[in-house]
ROLUMDREN-277708 format. One line per 8 residues: number of its first residue (from 1); for each residue x, y, z of N, C-alpha, C. Coordinates in pm, whole numbers. Layout:
# residues N
NUM	X,Y,Z,X,Y,Z,X,Y,Z ~ ... $
***
This chain:
# residues 112
1	1659,-612,7310,1674,-510,7209,1808,-527,7138 ~ 1806,-513,7008,1927,-524,6927,1942,-398,6844 ~ 2061,-345,6840,2090,-232,6753,2190,-275,6647 ~ 2163,-234,6524,2247,-268,6410,2296,-140,6344 ~ 2426,-131,6320,2483,-12,6259,2569,-55,6140 ~ 2524,-16,6021,2599,-48,5900,2704,58,5871 ~ 2810,15,5802,2914,108,5759,2983,49,5637 ~ 3064,132,5571,3144,82,5459,3091,119,5322 $
9	2975,182,5316,2923,223,5187,3002,340,5130 ~ 2970,374,5006,3038,487,4944,3017,487,4794 ~ 3097,569,4727,3093,582,4582,3210,505,4522 ~ 3182,420,4426,3287,339,4364,3257,326,4216 ~ 3360,311,4137,3341,292,3993,3300,147,3965 ~ 3233,129,3856,3195,-5,3813,3319,-93,3804 ~ 3305,-215,3854,3418,-306,3858,3494,-303,3989 ~ 3465,-203,4070,3534,-189,4197,3475,-275,4307 $
17	3527,-255,4428,3486,-336,4543,3458,-248,4663 ~ 3371,-298,4747,3344,-238,4877,3320,-351,4977 ~ 3348,-322,5103,3317,-417,5209,3227,-348,5310 ~ 3109,-399,5325,3014,-347,5422,3029,-422,5553 ~ 3006,-349,5661,3006,-410,5794,2876,-374,5864 ~ 2835,-461,5953,2717,-435,6036,2753,-474,6178 ~ 2766,-375,6263,2798,-400,6403,2670,-414,6482 ~ 2659,-522,6556,2537,-551,6631,2562,-549,6780 $
25	2468,-494,6852,2472,-500,6997,2383,-614,7043 ~ 2400,-658,7164,2313,-764,7214,2384,-897,7223 ~ 2348,-974,7322,2416,-1099,7348,2372,-1212,7258 ~ 2264,-1196,7183,2211,-1306,7103,2255,-1300,6959 ~ 2357,-1221,6928,2399,-1205,6789,2427,-1337,6723 ~ 2492,-1426,6791,2538,-1549,6729,2434,-1658,6716 ~ 2309,-1632,6754,2212,-1739,6762,2111,-1743,6649 ~ 2117,-1649,6557,2018,-1646,6449,2079,-1610,6315 $
33	2003,-1642,6211,2041,-1604,6076,2043,-1452,6064 ~ 2140,-1402,5989,2146,-1259,5959,2141,-1240,5809 ~ 2093,-1125,5770,2069,-1098,5629,2113,-959,5589 ~ 2150,-946,5463,2169,-816,5399,2057,-798,5297 ~ 1995,-682,5302,1896,-642,5204,1946,-515,5136 ~ 1883,-482,5025,1912,-353,4961,1784,-298,4899 ~ 1783,-168,4887,1668,-101,4826,1718,9,4735 ~ 1690,-5,4607,1725,96,4509,1611,195,4497 $
41	1639,314,4450,1534,416,4435,1418,365,4350 ~ 1298,379,4402,1180,338,4327,1154,190,4323 ~ 1234,113,4396,1217,-31,4395,1191,-84,4535 ~ 1139,-206,4542,1115,-268,4671,1247,-318,4731 ~ 1246,-330,4863,1362,-386,4930,1376,-533,4891 ~ 1499,-574,4861,1521,-712,4820,1631,-777,4903 ~ 1617,-906,4922,1715,-983,4996,1839,-1005,4909 ~ 1954,-972,4963,2079,-988,4890,2150,-1119,4930 $
49	2161,-1141,5061,2232,-1259,5109,2191,-1289,5252 ~ 2205,-1415,5289,2176,-1456,5427,2281,-1555,5472 ~ 2302,-1558,5604,2399,-1649,5661,2346,-1701,5793 ~ 2355,-1832,5813,2304,-1892,5936,2394,-1857,6053 ~ 2351,-1896,6172,2422,-1858,6293,2567,-1905,6294 ~ 2591,-2024,6241,2727,-2078,6240,2800,-2051,6110 ~ 2731,-1993,6014,2792,-1969,5883,2787,-2087,5790 ~ 2722,-2195,5832,2720,-2314,5750,2617,-2314,5639 $
57	2523,-2223,5646,2418,-2214,5544,2415,-2071,5491 ~ 2456,-2054,5368,2466,-1922,5306,2387,-1923,5175 ~ 2316,-1816,5153,2238,-1803,5030,2254,-1663,4972 ~ 2247,-1656,4839,2262,-1529,4769,2150,-1511,4666 ~ 2117,-1386,4643,2030,-1355,4530,2106,-1387,4402 ~ 2033,-1430,4300,2098,-1466,4174,2179,-1351,4117 ~ 2133,-1230,4141,2197,-1112,4082,2336,-1084,4140 ~ 2368,-1143,4256,2497,-1115,4318,2585,-1238,4333 $
65	2534,-1354,4296,2612,-1477,4309,2743,-1467,4233 ~ 2850,-1509,4300,2981,-1505,4238,3053,-1372,4252 ~ 2981,-1270,4299,3042,-1137,4315,3045,-1092,4462 ~ 2943,-1130,4537,2932,-1088,4677,2959,-1208,4769 ~ 3016,-1177,4885,3040,-1279,4986,2994,-1230,5121 ~ 2904,-1304,5183,2857,-1269,5317,2935,-1351,5418 ~ 2965,-1289,5531,3035,-1359,5639,2999,-1294,5771 ~ 3035,-1361,5878,3006,-1304,6009,3116,-1345,6106 $
73	3137,-1262,6204,3230,-1289,6312,3150,-1277,6442 ~ 3108,-1390,6496,3022,-1385,6615,3095,-1332,6738 ~ 3225,-1351,6741,3302,-1300,6855,3305,-1148,6855 ~ 3296,-1089,6735,3298,-943,6724,3158,-886,6702 ~ 3055,-973,6703,2918,-927,6678,2908,-847,6548 ~ 2971,-895,6444,2976,-819,6320,2943,-908,6200 ~ 2863,-850,6113,2826,-912,5986,2895,-835,5874 ~ 2937,-907,5771,3009,-843,5660,2943,-876,5526 $
81	2970,-789,5430,2933,-818,5292,3045,-765,5203 ~ 3122,-857,5148,3227,-820,5053,3165,-816,4914 ~ 3175,-701,4851,3114,-682,4719,3221,-653,4617 ~ 3235,-742,4521,3334,-728,4414,3264,-713,4280 ~ 3340,-667,4182,3286,-652,4046,3154,-577,4047 ~ 3153,-467,4117,3028,-392,4133,2977,-336,4001 ~ 2846,-333,3991,2779,-283,3872,2689,-165,3910 ~ 2653,-87,3810,2566,27,3836,2435,-17,3901 $
89	2387,-133,3864,2260,-182,3919,2271,-228,4064 ~ 2391,-229,4119,2408,-258,4261,2385,-134,4347 ~ 2370,-20,4284,2346,104,4358,2217,93,4438 ~ 2229,116,4568,2114,101,4658,2158,137,4799 ~ 2062,146,4887,2090,151,5029,2090,7,5079 ~ 2196,-31,5148,2211,-167,5197,2180,-171,5347 ~ 2095,-267,5384,2049,-280,5521,2088,-415,5580 ~ 2123,-410,5706,2150,-529,5784,2021,-567,5857 $
97	1993,-695,5861,1871,-742,5926,1900,-860,6018 ~ 1840,-853,6137,1851,-961,6236,1714,-978,6300 ~ 1648,-1085,6270,1512,-1111,6315,1423,-993,6277 ~ 1368,-919,6372,1280,-807,6340,1354,-675,6342 ~ 1483,-680,6363,1561,-557,6377,1633,-520,6247 ~ 1639,-389,6224,1700,-335,6103,1796,-223,6139 ~ 1904,-213,6061,1988,-96,6073,1930,17,5990 ~ 1997,130,5991,1951,247,5916,1998,245,5772 $
105	2092,158,5743,2137,143,5606,2262,223,5575 ~ 2330,180,5470,2448,250,5419,2437,258,5267 ~ 2463,377,5214,2445,400,5071,2563,347,4992 ~ 2533,270,4888,2633,225,4793,2596,281,4656 ~ 2688,355,4598,2665,413,4466,2776,368,4373 ~ 2737,306,4263,2833,256,4165,2818,337,4037 ~ 2924,404,4000,2920,486,3880,2966,403,3759 ~ 2897,423,3649,2929,345,3528,3020,424,3435 $
***
């Protein structure tokens, strides 16, 4: 069993930055790809970024490339998402994902 707890969301003005964290329980944190998803009101959940177990393979959605950075610290069982140059369209609930496990999400609201 794995538990994921996101934090770091909030209200920020357009152009601002936020850093999301996802704290994971369980001994297998470092062995699989982890992902950040987001879901805006009325829209489907979409993949934002993924990072392999060692951090050597990273992928981003086109909409966030150059603005968001995903990283992980396996020693701390923590996944991060640094979000810069935020836009109103980044407003969503952001979820951490590990295999079949999901966190409850953290709300990010960007005011224009």
